[in-house]
Residue frames as a rotation matrix with the C-alpha (Angstrom) as fourth column:
MET 1
-0.375 -0.409 -0.832 -123.78
-0.579 0.804 -0.134 185.43
0.724 0.432 -0.539 143.79
LYS 2
-0.985 -0.004 0.170 -124.80
-0.150 0.492 -0.858 184.33
-0.080 -0.871 -0.485 147.27
THR 3
-0.241 0.970 -0.017 -128.45
-0.709 -0.188 -0.680 184.92
-0.663 -0.152 0.733 146.43
LEU 4
0.299 0.303 -0.905 -128.18
-0.891 0.429 -0.151 182.47
0.342 0.851 0.399 143.53
LEU 5
-0.538 -0.661 -0.523 -126.03
-0.434 0.749 -0.501 179.84
0.723 -0.043 -0.690 145.24
ARG 6
-0.831 0.207 0.516 -128.09
-0.471 0.233 -0.851 179.37
-0.296 -0.950 -0.096 148.41
PRO 7
0.234 0.972 0.027 -131.42
-0.800 0.208 -0.562 178.52
-0.552 0.110 0.826 146.66
ALA 8
0.284 -0.192 -0.939 -129.59
-0.767 0.542 -0.343 176.23
0.576 0.818 0.007 144.21
ILE 9
-0.779 -0.608 -0.152 -127.93
-0.364 0.637 -0.680 174.28
0.510 -0.475 -0.717 147.04
THR 10
-0.569 0.651 0.503 -131.20
-0.586 0.109 -0.803 174.13
-0.577 -0.751 0.319 149.00
LEU 11
0.453 0.755 -0.474 -133.09
-0.868 0.251 -0.429 172.87
-0.205 0.605 0.769 145.96
PHE 12
-0.101 -0.593 -0.799 -130.33
-0.644 0.651 -0.402 170.35
0.758 0.474 -0.448 145.22
MET 13
-0.929 -0.266 0.256 -130.47
-0.359 0.494 -0.792 168.98
0.084 -0.828 -0.555 148.78
LEU 14
-0.207 0.943 0.261 -134.28
-0.699 0.044 -0.714 168.85
-0.684 -0.331 0.650 148.77
LEU 15
0.522 0.392 -0.758 -134.48
-0.841 0.387 -0.379 167.03
0.145 0.835 0.531 145.42
SER 16
-0.448 -0.749 -0.487 -131.69
-0.555 0.661 -0.506 164.66
0.701 0.044 -0.712 146.47
ALA 17
-0.831 0.192 0.522 -133.61
-0.431 0.370 -0.823 163.74
-0.351 -0.909 -0.224 149.61
ILE 18
0.188 0.981 -0.047 -136.86
-0.760 0.115 -0.640 163.24
-0.622 0.156 0.767 147.69
THR 19
0.627 0.088 -0.774 -135.45
-0.715 0.460 -0.527 161.26
0.310 0.883 0.352 144.76
GLY 20
-0.267 -0.861 -0.434 -132.71
-0.509 0.508 -0.695 159.48
0.818 0.035 -0.573 146.68
ILE 21
-0.989 -0.096 0.115 -134.45
-0.146 0.432 -0.890 158.59
0.036 -0.897 -0.441 149.94
VAL 22
-0.417 0.899 0.132 -138.20
-0.574 -0.147 -0.806 159.33
-0.705 -0.412 0.577 150.12
TYR 23
0.263 0.564 -0.783 -139.20
-0.965 0.171 -0.201 157.99
0.020 0.808 0.589 146.70
PRO 24
-0.389 -0.420 -0.820 -137.16
-0.478 0.853 -0.211 154.72
0.788 0.310 -0.532 146.86
VAL 25
-0.983 0.059 0.172 -138.36
-0.133 0.415 -0.900 153.99
-0.124 -0.908 -0.400 150.41
ALA 26
-0.206 0.977 -0.062 -141.99
-0.720 -0.194 -0.666 154.65
-0.662 -0.093 0.743 149.43
VAL 27
0.204 0.256 -0.945 -141.84
-0.914 0.395 -0.090 152.52
0.350 0.882 0.315 146.27
THR 28
-0.686 -0.516 -0.514 -140.08
-0.286 0.840 -0.461 149.68
0.670 -0.169 -0.723 148.10
GLY 29
-0.861 0.405 0.308 -142.60
-0.279 0.132 -0.951 149.82
-0.426 -0.905 -0.001 150.94
ILE 30
0.106 0.934 -0.342 -145.57
-0.890 -0.064 -0.451 149.76
-0.443 0.352 0.824 148.57
ALA 31
-0.011 -0.177 -0.984 -144.03
-0.760 0.641 -0.107 146.91
0.650 0.747 -0.141 146.55
GLN 32
-0.903 -0.379 -0.201 -143.40
-0.157 0.729 -0.667 144.85
0.399 -0.571 -0.718 149.68
ALA 33
-0.610 0.751 0.255 -146.95
-0.427 -0.041 -0.903 145.47
-0.668 -0.659 0.345 150.90
VAL 34
0.315 0.814 -0.488 -148.70
-0.848 0.010 -0.531 144.75
-0.427 0.581 0.693 147.59
PHE 35
0.775 -0.134 -0.617 -146.34
-0.345 0.728 -0.592 142.17
0.529 0.672 0.519 146.02
PRO 36
0.615 -0.566 0.550 -144.25
-0.680 -0.026 0.733 140.73
-0.400 -0.824 -0.400 148.88
ASP 37
0.576 -0.396 0.715 -143.00
0.365 0.907 0.209 137.67
-0.731 0.140 0.667 146.97
THR 38
0.665 -0.283 0.691 -141.98
0.682 -0.145 -0.717 139.54
0.303 0.948 0.096 143.84
ALA 39
0.809 -0.343 0.478 -140.43
-0.390 -0.921 0.000 142.46
0.440 -0.187 -0.878 145.75
ALA 40
0.538 -0.610 0.582 -138.21
-0.546 0.274 0.792 139.97
-0.643 -0.743 -0.186 147.58
GLY 41
-0.375 -0.764 -0.525 -136.86
-0.889 0.136 0.437 138.56
-0.262 0.631 -0.730 144.30
SER 42
0.585 0.710 -0.392 -139.29
-0.779 0.626 -0.031 135.63
0.224 0.324 0.919 144.01
LEU 43
-0.516 -0.856 0.007 -136.86
-0.799 0.479 -0.363 133.45
0.308 -0.193 -0.932 145.93
LEU 44
0.593 0.584 -0.554 -137.69
-0.322 0.803 0.502 129.79
0.738 -0.120 0.664 146.55
VAL 45
-0.243 -0.630 0.738 -136.63
-0.947 -0.011 -0.322 128.58
0.211 -0.777 -0.594 149.97
ARG 46
0.608 0.334 -0.720 -136.18
-0.187 0.942 0.278 124.92
0.771 -0.035 0.636 150.85
GLY 47
0.443 -0.412 -0.796 -135.01
0.806 0.573 0.152 123.81
0.394 -0.709 0.585 154.27
GLY 48
0.704 -0.093 -0.704 -134.44
0.434 -0.729 0.530 127.42
-0.563 -0.678 -0.473 155.30
LYS 49
-0.394 -0.891 -0.226 -132.04
0.225 -0.332 0.916 128.07
-0.891 0.310 0.331 152.42
PRO 50
0.421 0.508 -0.752 -132.74
-0.611 -0.454 -0.649 129.89
-0.671 0.732 0.119 149.16
VAL 51
-0.037 -0.387 0.921 -132.42
0.402 0.838 0.368 127.48
-0.915 0.384 0.124 146.23
GLY 52
-0.758 -0.234 0.609 -133.15
0.652 -0.238 0.720 129.91
-0.023 0.943 0.332 143.42
SER 53
-0.542 0.593 -0.595 -135.50
-0.310 -0.799 -0.515 132.49
-0.781 -0.095 0.617 142.01
THR 54
0.116 0.668 0.735 -138.46
0.638 0.516 -0.571 131.90
-0.761 0.535 -0.367 139.74
LEU 55
0.876 0.251 -0.411 -137.32
-0.064 -0.786 -0.615 134.94
-0.478 0.565 -0.673 137.75
ILE 56
0.215 -0.889 -0.405 -133.71
-0.964 -0.259 0.058 133.96
-0.157 0.378 -0.913 136.94
GLY 57
0.807 0.068 -0.587 -132.62
-0.318 0.887 -0.334 130.82
0.498 0.456 0.738 135.14
GLN 58
0.407 -0.697 0.590 -130.10
-0.666 0.216 0.714 128.40
-0.626 -0.683 -0.376 136.60
ASN 59
-0.128 -0.574 -0.809 -127.52
-0.931 0.351 -0.102 126.15
0.342 0.740 -0.579 135.05
PHE 60
0.480 0.282 0.831 -128.79
-0.527 0.850 0.016 122.56
-0.702 -0.446 0.556 135.25
ALA 61
-0.089 -0.631 -0.771 -126.29
-0.991 0.136 0.003 120.20
0.103 0.764 -0.637 133.62
GLU 62
-0.736 -0.183 0.652 -127.09
-0.377 0.910 -0.170 116.80
-0.563 -0.371 -0.739 135.12
GLN 63
-0.906 0.347 -0.244 -129.02
-0.054 0.476 0.878 114.28
0.420 0.808 -0.412 133.03
ARG 64
-0.537 0.722 -0.437 -131.74
0.840 0.503 -0.201 113.95
0.075 -0.475 -0.877 135.67
TYR 65
-0.255 0.421 -0.871 -132.72
0.314 -0.816 -0.486 117.60
-0.915 -0.397 0.076 135.35
PHE 66
0.652 0.442 0.616 -134.54
0.752 -0.274 -0.599 119.51
-0.096 0.854 -0.511 132.68
TRP 67
-0.510 -0.855 -0.090 -132.16
0.800 -0.510 0.316 121.96
-0.316 0.089 0.945 131.06
GLY 68
0.363 0.621 -0.695 -133.13
0.340 -0.783 -0.521 125.56
-0.867 -0.047 -0.496 130.62
ARG 69
0.961 -0.015 0.275 -132.54
0.247 -0.401 -0.882 127.89
0.123 0.916 -0.382 127.78
PRO 70
0.091 -0.996 -0.025 -128.84
0.950 0.094 -0.299 128.53
0.300 0.003 0.954 127.08
SER 71
0.667 0.062 -0.743 -127.46
0.469 -0.809 0.354 131.57
-0.579 -0.584 -0.569 128.85
ALA 72
0.673 -0.417 0.611 -125.79
0.463 -0.406 -0.787 134.35
0.577 0.813 -0.080 126.88
THR 73
0.841 -0.394 0.371 -123.92
-0.539 -0.670 0.511 135.56
0.048 -0.629 -0.776 129.96
SER 74
0.612 -0.716 -0.337 -120.28
0.528 0.686 -0.501 134.72
0.589 0.128 0.798 130.26
PRO 75
-0.566 -0.532 -0.630 -117.97
-0.635 0.769 -0.078 133.51
0.525 0.356 -0.773 131.55
GLN 76
-0.943 0.271 0.195 -120.44
0.024 0.638 -0.769 132.16
-0.333 -0.721 -0.608 134.13
PRO 77
-0.631 0.765 0.127 -123.89
0.357 0.140 0.924 131.01
0.689 0.628 -0.361 132.90
TYR 78
0.356 0.929 -0.100 -126.92
0.629 -0.159 0.761 132.80
0.691 -0.334 -0.641 134.31
ASN 79
-0.494 -0.600 -0.630 -124.81
0.861 -0.437 -0.260 135.55
-0.119 -0.671 0.732 135.85
GLY 80
0.524 0.849 -0.070 -127.14
0.840 -0.529 -0.124 138.47
-0.142 0.006 -0.990 136.58
ILE 81
0.201 -0.531 -0.824 -124.27
0.170 -0.809 0.563 140.96
-0.965 -0.253 -0.072 136.63
THR 82
-0.797 -0.552 -0.247 -123.49
-0.174 -0.181 0.968 140.31
-0.579 0.814 0.048 132.97
SER 83
-0.011 0.899 0.438 -127.12
0.503 0.384 -0.775 140.04
-0.864 0.212 -0.456 131.87
GLY 84
0.088 0.135 -0.987 -127.75
-0.695 -0.701 -0.157 140.74
-0.714 0.700 0.032 128.24
GLY 85
0.900 0.299 0.317 -128.11
0.020 0.698 -0.716 139.04
-0.436 0.650 0.622 124.92
SER 86
0.044 -0.917 0.397 -125.29
0.690 0.315 0.652 138.09
-0.723 0.245 0.646 122.62
ASN 87
0.332 0.216 -0.918 -126.47
-0.360 -0.870 -0.336 140.65
-0.872 0.442 -0.211 120.05
GLN 88
-0.819 -0.558 0.138 -125.65
-0.126 0.408 0.904 138.17
-0.560 0.723 -0.405 117.31
GLY 89
-0.074 0.796 -0.601 -127.93
-0.933 -0.269 -0.241 138.32
-0.353 0.543 0.762 114.29
PRO 90
0.660 0.463 0.592 -129.37
-0.297 0.884 -0.360 135.23
-0.690 0.062 0.721 112.59
LEU 91
0.935 -0.344 -0.092 -126.69
0.010 0.285 -0.959 135.31
0.356 0.895 0.269 109.89
ASN 92
0.369 -0.832 0.415 -123.78
-0.927 -0.362 0.098 135.66
0.069 -0.420 -0.905 112.32
PRO 93
0.136 -0.374 -0.917 -121.44
-0.333 0.855 -0.398 132.65
0.933 0.359 -0.008 111.95
ALA 94
-0.853 -0.464 0.240 -120.78
-0.353 0.173 -0.920 132.62
0.385 -0.869 -0.311 115.72
LEU 95
-0.221 0.864 0.452 -124.51
-0.888 0.014 -0.460 132.24
-0.404 -0.502 0.765 116.46
VAL 96
0.572 0.398 -0.717 -124.85
-0.723 0.657 -0.212 129.48
0.387 0.640 0.664 113.88
ALA 97
-0.287 -0.775 -0.563 -121.79
-0.258 0.628 -0.734 127.68
0.923 -0.065 -0.380 115.29
ALA 98
-0.824 0.021 0.565 -123.10
-0.565 0.006 -0.825 127.96
-0.021 -1.000 0.007 118.87
ALA 99
0.211 0.972 0.099 -126.51
-0.932 0.231 -0.280 126.60
-0.295 -0.033 0.955 117.84
ARG 100
0.424 -0.113 -0.898 -124.90
-0.527 0.776 -0.347 123.69
0.736 0.620 0.270 115.96
GLU 101
-0.675 -0.733 -0.080 -122.75
-0.305 0.377 -0.875 122.87
0.672 -0.566 -0.478 118.99
ARG 102
-0.568 0.546 0.616 -125.81
-0.744 -0.020 -0.668 122.88
-0.352 -0.838 0.418 121.25
ILE 103
0.502 0.736 -0.453 -127.71
-0.861 0.477 -0.179 120.65
0.084 0.480 0.873 118.78
GLU 104
0.021 -0.587 -0.809 -124.83
-0.334 0.758 -0.559 118.17
0.942 0.282 -0.180 118.77
THR 105
-0.863 -0.308 0.401 -124.76
-0.453 0.120 -0.883 118.17
0.224 -0.944 -0.243 122.57
LEU 106
-0.083 0.926 0.368 -128.50
-0.902 0.087 -0.422 117.46
-0.423 -0.367 0.828 122.75
LYS 107
0.596 0.274 -0.754 -128.18
-0.668 0.691 -0.276 114.64
0.445 0.668 0.596 120.21
ALA 108
-0.353 -0.839 -0.414 -125.18
-0.360 0.530 -0.767 113.15
0.863 -0.122 -0.489 122.03
VAL 109
-0.850 0.010 0.527 -126.92
-0.521 0.131 -0.843 112.96
-0.077 -0.991 -0.106 125.43
ASP 110
-0.052 0.889 0.454 -130.15
-0.290 0.422 -0.859 111.55
-0.956 -0.176 0.236 123.97
PRO 111
-0.829 -0.454 -0.327 -129.25
-0.405 0.084 0.910 109.80
-0.386 0.887 -0.254 120.69
GLY 112
-0.758 0.572 0.314 -132.59
0.637 0.752 0.170 107.96
-0.139 0.329 -0.934 120.38
ASN 113
-0.093 0.751 -0.654 -134.66
0.313 -0.601 -0.735 111.15
-0.945 -0.273 -0.179 120.52
GLN 114
-0.581 -0.052 0.813 -136.21
0.811 0.057 0.583 111.76
-0.077 0.997 0.009 117.09
LEU 115
0.525 0.797 -0.299 -138.29
0.769 -0.594 -0.235 114.80
-0.365 -0.107 -0.925 118.08
PRO 116
0.311 -0.406 0.859 -137.44
0.523 -0.682 -0.511 118.11
0.794 0.608 0.000 116.43
ILE 117
-0.377 -0.536 -0.755 -135.19
0.926 -0.232 -0.298 120.20
-0.015 -0.812 0.584 118.67
PRO 118
0.720 0.694 -0.005 -137.04
0.694 -0.719 0.028 123.37
0.016 -0.024 -1.000 119.75
ALA 119
0.303 -0.598 0.742 -135.25
0.347 -0.655 -0.671 126.63
0.887 0.461 0.009 119.03
ASP 120
0.645 -0.025 0.764 -135.27
-0.577 -0.671 0.466 127.72
0.501 -0.741 -0.447 122.67
LEU 121
0.899 -0.407 0.160 -132.96
0.175 0.670 0.722 124.82
-0.401 -0.621 0.674 123.59
VAL 122
0.199 -0.871 0.449 -130.26
0.973 0.230 0.016 126.07
-0.117 0.433 0.894 121.22
THR 123
-0.173 -0.240 0.955 -130.63
0.426 -0.893 -0.147 129.88
0.888 0.381 0.257 121.33
ALA 124
-0.717 -0.151 -0.681 -130.26
0.693 -0.263 -0.671 132.24
-0.077 -0.953 0.293 124.28
SER 125
0.444 0.896 -0.021 -132.93
0.896 -0.444 -0.001 134.71
-0.010 -0.018 -1.000 125.31
ALA 126
0.489 -0.203 0.849 -132.51
0.246 -0.901 -0.357 138.48
0.837 0.383 -0.390 125.12
SER 127
0.746 -0.191 0.638 -131.57
-0.631 -0.507 0.587 138.73
0.211 -0.841 -0.499 128.80
GLY 128
-0.194 -0.808 -0.557 -129.52
-0.434 0.579 -0.690 135.54
0.880 0.108 -0.463 128.91
LEU 129
-0.906 -0.126 0.404 -131.28
-0.422 0.199 -0.885 134.73
0.031 -0.972 -0.233 132.20
ASP 130
-0.138 0.961 -0.241 -134.59
-0.827 0.023 0.562 133.26
0.545 0.277 0.791 131.05
PRO 131
-0.647 -0.099 0.756 -135.99
-0.644 0.602 -0.472 130.82
-0.409 -0.792 -0.453 133.67
HIS 132
0.311 0.892 0.328 -138.58
-0.413 0.438 -0.799 129.38
-0.856 0.113 0.504 131.27
ILE 133
-0.926 -0.378 -0.017 -138.63
-0.171 0.378 0.910 127.03
-0.338 0.845 -0.415 128.31
SER 134
-0.275 0.852 -0.445 -141.44
-0.921 -0.101 0.375 126.22
0.275 0.513 0.813 125.94
PRO 135
0.412 0.487 0.770 -143.59
-0.657 0.744 -0.120 123.16
-0.632 -0.457 0.627 126.63
ALA 136
0.940 -0.107 -0.323 -142.10
-0.207 0.572 -0.794 121.67
0.270 0.813 0.516 123.43
ALA 137
0.015 -0.997 0.072 -138.58
-0.612 -0.066 -0.788 122.11
0.791 -0.032 -0.611 124.83
ALA 138
-0.215 -0.021 0.976 -139.63
-0.928 0.315 -0.197 120.40
-0.303 -0.949 -0.087 128.05
ARG 139
0.758 0.576 0.305 -141.30
-0.443 0.799 -0.407 117.53
-0.478 0.174 0.861 126.17
TYR 140
0.604 -0.617 -0.504 -138.16
-0.476 0.228 -0.849 117.08
0.639 0.753 -0.156 124.08
GLN 141
-0.383 -0.868 0.315 -136.26
-0.730 0.076 -0.679 116.26
0.566 -0.490 -0.663 127.30
VAL 142
0.480 0.694 0.536 -138.80
-0.877 0.358 0.322 113.84
0.031 -0.624 0.780 128.84
ALA 143
0.864 -0.115 -0.491 -137.11
-0.011 0.969 -0.245 110.61
0.504 0.217 0.836 127.71
ARG 144
-0.119 -0.993 0.010 -133.66
0.069 -0.018 -0.997 111.67
0.990 -0.118 0.071 128.99
VAL 145
-0.417 0.004 0.909 -134.93
-0.811 -0.453 -0.370 112.89
0.410 -0.891 0.192 132.36
ALA 146
0.641 0.736 0.218 -137.23
-0.762 0.577 0.293 109.89
0.090 -0.354 0.931 132.85
ALA 147
0.654 -0.466 -0.596 -134.42
0.155 0.853 -0.498 107.43
0.740 0.233 0.630 132.06
ALA 148
-0.390 -0.875 0.287 -131.96
-0.106 -0.267 -0.958 109.20
0.915 -0.404 0.011 134.38
ARG 149
-0.463 0.294 0.836 -134.49
-0.876 -0.292 -0.383 109.22
0.131 -0.910 0.393 137.22
LYS 150
-0.973 0.117 -0.199 -135.84
0.106 0.992 0.065 105.74
0.205 0.042 -0.978 136.44
LEU 151
-0.453 0.878 -0.154 -139.38
-0.186 -0.262 -0.947 107.11
-0.872 -0.401 0.282 136.17
PRO 152
-0.051 0.509 0.859 -142.09
0.877 0.434 -0.205 106.35
-0.478 0.743 -0.468 133.62
PRO 153
-0.884 -0.321 0.340 -142.01
0.459 -0.735 0.499 108.96
0.090 0.597 0.797 130.83
GLU 154
-0.063 0.949 0.309 -145.76
0.544 -0.226 0.808 109.48
0.837 0.219 -0.502 131.25
GLN 155
0.488 0.192 -0.852 -145.23
0.868 -0.207 0.451 110.57
-0.089 -0.959 -0.268 134.86
VAL 156
-0.493 -0.749 -0.442 -142.55
0.628 -0.658 0.415 113.08
-0.601 -0.073 0.796 133.85
ALA 157
-0.780 0.257 0.570 -144.70
0.422 -0.455 0.784 114.36
0.461 0.852 0.247 130.95
ALA 158
0.283 0.938 -0.200 -147.63
0.783 -0.106 0.613 114.84
0.554 -0.330 -0.765 133.32
LEU 159
0.113 -0.326 -0.939 -145.47
0.813 -0.513 0.276 117.13
-0.571 -0.794 0.207 135.47
ILE 160
-0.891 -0.405 0.204 -144.81
0.441 -0.667 0.600 119.29
-0.107 0.625 0.773 132.43
ASP 161
-0.262 0.882 0.392 -148.55
0.521 -0.213 0.827 119.72
0.813 0.421 -0.403 131.96
VAL 162
0.488 0.430 -0.759 -148.94
0.870 -0.169 0.464 120.68
0.071 -0.887 -0.456 135.62
HIS 163
-0.028 -0.634 -0.773 -146.11
0.618 -0.619 0.485 123.23
-0.786 -0.464 0.409 135.41
THR 164
-0.564 -0.115 0.817 -147.10
0.785 -0.380 0.489 124.80
0.254 0.918 0.305 132.08
GLU 165
-0.363 0.389 -0.847 -148.07
0.350 -0.785 -0.510 128.42
-0.864 -0.482 0.148 132.63
GLY 166
0.323 0.586 0.743 -150.45
0.925 -0.032 -0.377 130.01
-0.197 0.810 -0.553 130.15
ARG 167
-0.217 -0.318 0.923 -150.25
0.607 -0.785 -0.128 133.38
0.765 0.532 0.364 128.53
GLN 168
-0.865 -0.114 -0.489 -150.03
0.472 -0.517 -0.714 136.29
-0.172 -0.848 0.501 130.93
TRP 169
-0.501 0.792 -0.349 -153.58
-0.361 -0.558 -0.747 137.53
-0.786 -0.248 0.566 131.56
GLY 170
0.186 0.593 0.783 -154.61
0.425 0.670 -0.608 135.17
-0.886 0.446 -0.127 128.76
LEU 171
0.956 0.255 -0.143 -153.19
0.025 -0.557 -0.830 137.57
-0.292 0.790 -0.539 126.15
PHE 172
0.611 -0.771 -0.180 -149.45
-0.785 -0.561 -0.262 138.13
0.101 0.301 -0.948 126.29
GLY 173
-0.335 -0.891 0.308 -146.56
-0.883 0.411 0.228 135.80
-0.330 -0.196 -0.924 125.62
GLU 174
-0.009 0.224 -0.975 -146.59
-0.584 0.790 0.186 132.10
0.811 0.571 0.124 124.97
PRO 175
0.955 0.294 0.050 -147.17
-0.225 0.598 0.770 129.11
0.196 -0.746 0.637 127.25
ARG 176
0.037 -0.998 0.043 -144.02
-0.580 -0.057 -0.812 128.33
0.814 0.005 -0.582 129.23
VAL 177
0.786 0.082 -0.613 -142.55
0.364 0.740 0.565 126.04
0.500 -0.667 0.552 131.84
ASN 178
0.570 -0.617 0.542 -140.42
-0.791 -0.590 0.159 127.28
0.222 -0.520 -0.825 134.73
VAL 179
0.208 -0.582 -0.786 -137.40
-0.192 0.764 -0.616 124.95
0.959 0.279 0.047 134.74
LEU 180
-0.758 -0.533 0.376 -136.51
-0.435 -0.015 -0.900 125.46
0.485 -0.846 -0.220 138.41
LEU 181
-0.141 0.790 0.597 -140.03
-0.950 0.061 -0.305 124.70
-0.278 -0.610 0.742 139.64
LEU 182
0.688 0.378 -0.619 -140.23
-0.606 0.768 -0.206 121.60
0.398 0.517 0.758 137.44
ASN 183
-0.107 -0.832 -0.544 -136.87
-0.131 0.555 -0.822 120.29
0.986 -0.017 -0.168 138.64
LEU 184
-0.747 -0.116 0.655 -137.70
-0.641 -0.135 -0.755 120.96
0.176 -0.984 0.027 142.29
THR 185
0.327 0.922 0.208 -140.97
-0.935 0.348 -0.073 119.05
-0.140 -0.170 0.975 141.90
LEU 186
0.546 -0.209 -0.812 -139.06
-0.290 0.861 -0.417 116.10
0.786 0.463 0.409 140.46
ASP 187
-0.586 -0.811 0.005 -136.62
-0.221 0.153 -0.963 116.23
0.780 -0.565 -0.269 143.37
ASP 188
-0.427 0.508 0.748 -139.50
-0.901 -0.163 -0.403 116.43
-0.083 -0.846 0.527 145.87
GLN 189
0.615 0.730 -0.298 -141.18
-0.765 0.644 0.001 113.40
0.193 0.227 0.955 144.32
GLN 190
0.458 -0.527 -0.716 -138.00
0.092 0.829 -0.552 111.38
0.884 0.187 0.428 144.63
GLY 191
0.948 0.015 -0.319 -137.21
0.319 0.023 0.948 112.66
0.021 -1.000 0.017 148.12
LYS 192
0.024 -0.992 0.128 -134.02
0.953 -0.016 -0.301 114.49
0.301 0.129 0.945 147.17
């Protein structure tokens, strides 16, 4: 029995050290050397304080900010601990009711807006933490944001063009706008 137990314990300890210490330290070290910004969580720092991450959406509710995609996390929006979609199908009455409520909210805060409401402003992403919206969703909000900030709509629309990211490697995904970066640029322009 001793001849079987000793090699098993030795192998267990060796594999635990490799998979629990050596491998994570090596992967983290390589990631920090090759992709230092991404490995650190893509945090944006202003005035020595982190203000957010370019990878995780934030809850912007004020009229002067562009609003991101609704978060499916609850009870707190954009909570990384509870990340995940709602798992509600397109025929689920709860999903339809939530989308209708979001449409009514958008119409109430900008009653003169006659543009079609993009789907990504009324439906949550699969992770519930999406930091991006479509360029159409950003353009839908131009009039509200420009009025709240007392800026010409053309100036606000031009910022959307500047912050529109193309497809990844020119192939994957759709054009998108990072809401946090766009809002920080607006704040910077107005000295806030």
